[in-house]
C-alpha positions as CSV (number, residue, x, y, z in Angstrom):
1,M,-6.5,4.6,23.0
2,R,-3.1,3.0,23.2
3,L,-3.0,-0.8,23.2
4,E,-0.8,-2.7,25.7
5,L,-0.4,-6.5,26.1
6,S,0.4,-8.0,29.5
7,P,3.3,-10.5,29.6
8,L,0.8,-13.3,30.0
9,A,-1.2,-12.1,27.0
10,V,2.1,-12.2,24.9
11,S,2.7,-15.7,26.2
12,D,-0.8,-16.7,25.4
13,L,-0.4,-15.5,21.8
14,E,2.8,-17.5,21.4
15,A,1.3,-20.6,22.9
16,I,-1.8,-20.3,20.5
17,G,0.5,-19.8,17.5
18,D,2.7,-22.8,18.6
19,Y,-0.3,-25.0,19.0
20,I,-1.8,-24.2,15.6
21,A,1.7,-24.4,13.9
22,V,2.0,-28.1,14.8
23,D,-0.6,-28.7,12.0
24,S,-0.3,-25.6,9.9
25,P,2.4,-22.9,10.3
26,G,0.8,-20.7,7.7
27,N,-2.6,-20.8,9.4
28,A,-0.9,-20.1,12.7
29,L,0.6,-16.9,11.5
30,Q,-2.6,-15.8,9.9
31,F,-4.7,-16.5,13.0
32,I,-2.2,-14.7,15.3
33,R,-2.4,-11.7,12.9
34,K,-6.2,-11.7,13.1
35,L,-6.2,-11.9,16.9
36,Q,-3.8,-8.9,17.0
37,E,-6.2,-7.0,14.6
38,Q,-9.1,-7.8,17.0
39,C,-7.1,-6.5,19.9
40,K,-6.6,-3.2,17.9
41,R,-10.3,-3.0,17.3
42,I,-10.9,-3.5,21.0
43,A,-8.6,-0.5,21.7
44,K,-10.7,1.7,19.4
45,S,-14.0,1.2,21.4
46,P,-13.4,-0.9,24.5
47,M,-16.6,0.0,26.2
48,A,-18.6,-1.7,23.4
49,Y,-17.5,-5.1,24.7
50,V,-19.0,-7.2,27.5
51,A,-18.3,-6.2,31.1
52,R,-17.3,-9.1,33.3
53,P,-17.8,-7.9,36.9
54,E,-17.6,-11.4,38.2
55,L,-14.0,-11.4,37.1
56,G,-13.0,-8.0,38.2
57,E,-14.2,-4.4,38.5
58,R,-12.8,-3.2,35.1
59,I,-12.5,-6.5,33.2
60,R,-14.2,-6.8,29.8
61,S,-14.1,-9.6,27.3
62,C,-14.4,-10.2,23.6
63,A,-15.0,-13.6,22.0
64,Y,-12.9,-14.4,19.0
65,G,-13.5,-17.8,17.4
66,R,-12.9,-20.3,20.2
67,Y,-10.8,-17.8,22.2
68,V,-11.8,-15.1,24.6
69,I,-9.7,-11.8,24.9
70,F,-9.8,-10.4,28.4
71,F,-8.9,-6.7,28.8
72,Q,-9.0,-3.7,31.1
73,P,-9.7,-0.2,29.7
74,A,-8.2,2.8,31.5
75,E,-8.1,6.4,30.6
76,E,-5.5,6.3,27.8
77,V,-4.7,2.6,27.5
78,V,-6.4,-0.7,26.9
79,R,-4.4,-3.5,28.5
80,I,-5.0,-7.0,27.1
81,E,-4.6,-9.3,30.1
82,R,-5.1,-12.7,28.7
83,I,-6.2,-14.5,25.5
84,L,-7.6,-17.9,26.6
85,H,-9.4,-20.8,24.9
86,S,-13.1,-20.8,25.8
87,A,-12.9,-24.4,27.1
88,L,-10.5,-23.5,29.9
89,D,-11.5,-22.7,33.5
90,I,-11.3,-18.9,32.9
91,R,-11.4,-17.9,36.6
92,S,-8.4,-20.2,37.5
93,E,-6.5,-19.0,34.5
94,L,-7.1,-15.3,35.2
95,F,-6.5,-15.7,38.9
96,P,-4.0,-18.5,39.4
97,A,-3.6,-19.7,43.0
98,E,-0.6,-18.2,44.7
99,P,1.9,-20.6,46.2
100,D,1.9,-20.8,50.0
């Protein structure tokens, strides 16, 4: 399957890297590479990961360290939707309130 990252997932990766880089730029690059490798593993067998029906019909997740990768598999593509720290309010991060 082809791997695709949503704009929010790309932003999440950048924010994670920036946060880690404050203390250790080398570790930041290494961790981001490992997260990207995990995303590639997800694309190889997306149905092996946890279904999250409480978050959406096709949403699945994969824990990686203190982060959780949320994705949606489709016929030919796996779309990484978000990569969030497990301490966050996941529901509000995945589904931010729309302005009135």
